[in-house]
C-alpha positions as CSV (number, residue, x, y, z in Angstrom):
1,M,22.8,-10.4,-28.4
2,Y,20.6,-10.3,-25.3
3,T,18.3,-13.3,-24.6
4,P,15.8,-13.1,-21.8
5,P,16.1,-15.8,-19.1
6,D,13.7,-18.8,-19.0
7,T,12.9,-18.1,-15.4
8,V,13.2,-15.1,-13.1
9,T,16.9,-14.2,-12.5
10,V,17.9,-12.4,-9.3
11,W,21.3,-10.8,-9.5
12,T,22.5,-10.4,-5.9
13,L,25.4,-9.0,-3.9
14,P,26.7,-10.5,-0.6
15,S,25.0,-9.2,2.6
16,C,22.3,-7.5,0.6
17,I,19.2,-7.1,2.7
18,Q,17.0,-6.2,-0.3
19,C,18.3,-9.2,-2.2
20,T,17.3,-11.5,0.7
21,A,13.9,-9.8,0.9
22,T,13.3,-10.3,-2.8
23,K,14.3,-14.0,-2.7
24,R,12.0,-14.6,0.4
25,T,9.1,-13.0,-1.5
26,L,9.7,-15.2,-4.6
27,D,10.0,-18.3,-2.3
28,K,6.7,-17.3,-0.6
29,Y,5.0,-17.2,-4.0
30,N,6.7,-20.5,-5.1
31,V,8.3,-18.7,-8.0
32,P,11.3,-20.6,-9.5
33,Y,14.3,-18.3,-9.9
34,T,18.0,-18.4,-10.6
35,E,20.3,-16.5,-8.3
36,R,23.4,-15.1,-9.8
37,S,26.1,-13.0,-8.4
38,A,26.0,-9.4,-9.7
39,T,29.8,-9.5,-9.6
40,E,29.6,-11.9,-12.5
41,L,27.8,-9.4,-14.8
42,T,29.8,-8.8,-18.0
43,D,29.9,-5.3,-19.5
44,E,27.9,-6.6,-22.4
45,H,25.1,-8.0,-20.2
46,K,25.1,-4.8,-18.1
47,T,24.7,-2.7,-21.3
48,A,21.8,-5.0,-22.5
49,L,20.1,-4.8,-19.1
50,E,20.5,-1.0,-19.0
51,A,19.0,-0.7,-22.5
52,I,15.9,-2.6,-21.3
53,Y,15.8,-0.9,-17.9
54,G,16.3,2.5,-19.5
55,D,18.8,3.7,-16.9
56,T,22.2,2.9,-15.4
57,I,21.9,0.1,-12.9
58,Y,23.4,1.0,-9.6
59,A,21.3,-1.0,-7.1
60,A,20.9,-4.7,-6.1
61,P,19.1,-6.9,-6.5
62,I,18.6,-6.7,-10.3
63,I,15.5,-8.7,-11.2
64,E,15.2,-10.0,-14.8
65,T,12.0,-11.7,-15.9
66,P,11.3,-14.0,-18.9
67,N,9.2,-11.2,-20.5
68,S,12.3,-8.9,-20.6
69,E,11.1,-6.8,-17.6
70,V,14.1,-5.6,-15.5
71,W,14.1,-3.6,-12.2
72,T,16.3,-3.0,-9.3
73,G,15.8,-3.2,-5.6
74,H,13.2,-5.0,-3.5
75,R,9.9,-4.0,-5.2
76,P,6.9,-5.7,-3.6
77,D,4.7,-3.9,-6.1
78,K,6.5,-5.6,-9.0
79,L,6.8,-8.9,-7.2
80,A,3.1,-9.0,-6.7
81,Q,2.6,-10.1,-10.3
82,F,4.0,-13.5,-9.2
83,K,1.6,-13.9,-6.3
84,P,-0.6,-17.0,-6.9
85,K,-4.2,-16.2,-7.9
86,P,-6.9,-17.8,-5.7
87,S,-8.5,-20.8,-7.3
88,P,-11.9,-19.9,-8.8
89,S,-13.3,-23.3,-7.8
90,A,-12.5,-22.7,-4.1
91,P,-15.7,-21.9,-2.1
92,P,-15.7,-18.6,-0.3
93,T,-14.8,-19.0,3.4
94,S,-16.4,-17.1,6.2
95,P,-14.3,-16.1,9.2
96,A,-14.5,-18.4,12.2
97,P,-16.3,-16.8,15.3
98,T,-13.9,-15.5,17.8
99,L,-14.2,-15.5,21.6
100,G,-16.6,-12.8,22.7
101,T,-18.5,-12.8,19.4
102,P,-22.2,-13.3,20.1
103,T,-23.7,-16.2,18.3
104,T,-27.4,-16.9,17.8
105,S,-28.7,-20.2,18.8
106,P,-32.3,-21.4,19.0
107,R,-33.9,-21.0,22.5
108,L,-35.7,-23.8,24.0
109,H,-39.0,-22.8,25.7
């Protein structure tokens, strides 16, 4: 019986550029994850993941989330769900003036 992981699981392959990009994105968002080698996937686990994913899994990485969401490949659109939300208590910031930007200052007469 399939049990979803407690944290994000990233199934990777050696020298996989998309796997590295996915892990970097998760690190950037401070998302805890478990990295597992896709070569360790059992047939039973593959079948369970494919049943959730709805297709045969041919690509790496395979990302498995605690809410039973599964996808393959580096998917910035899917990883965006883990991006930290800005704090509502933080005051809005205005951009700092750059060189060459006119500023108004009181004139002395």
